[in-house]
C-alpha angles and dihedrals in degrees: 000000000000093000094051090047091052092049091053092049092048091050090049091052092054093052114098120211118227091238092056092049090049093050092047089050090052091049092051092045091051092048091048092048092050092049091050092050091048091051092050090049090050092052091048092050091048091052092049090048092052091048092049092048090052090049090048091054091050092050092047090053090048090049091051092051091048091052089051090050091050090051090050092047091055095056115105094229093056092046089052091049091051091047091053096044102038104027101030093233121161135196121254109285096018124116120221114229114188129175120246117253 
């Protein structure tokens, strides 16, 4: 009688109830959904990071060209050229000849 009683108990342990299967399904669905959302977030962050790195490179190149322009603007020969072209200034002994408008 003991053996038959043990076989019945072991068979009962192996039986899954529909409620347990439903709850386990919900848990796996929730875990899968969370994993999918995390993956999508990761992809989005990677794309933003790549875009920002590209923008950073563009801004660094622009900064470099602006520093070069500042260095050029501070040279005496360029200042003299601007004074001649924009202000109409001349050196001592020179005569300014400008076209009529």
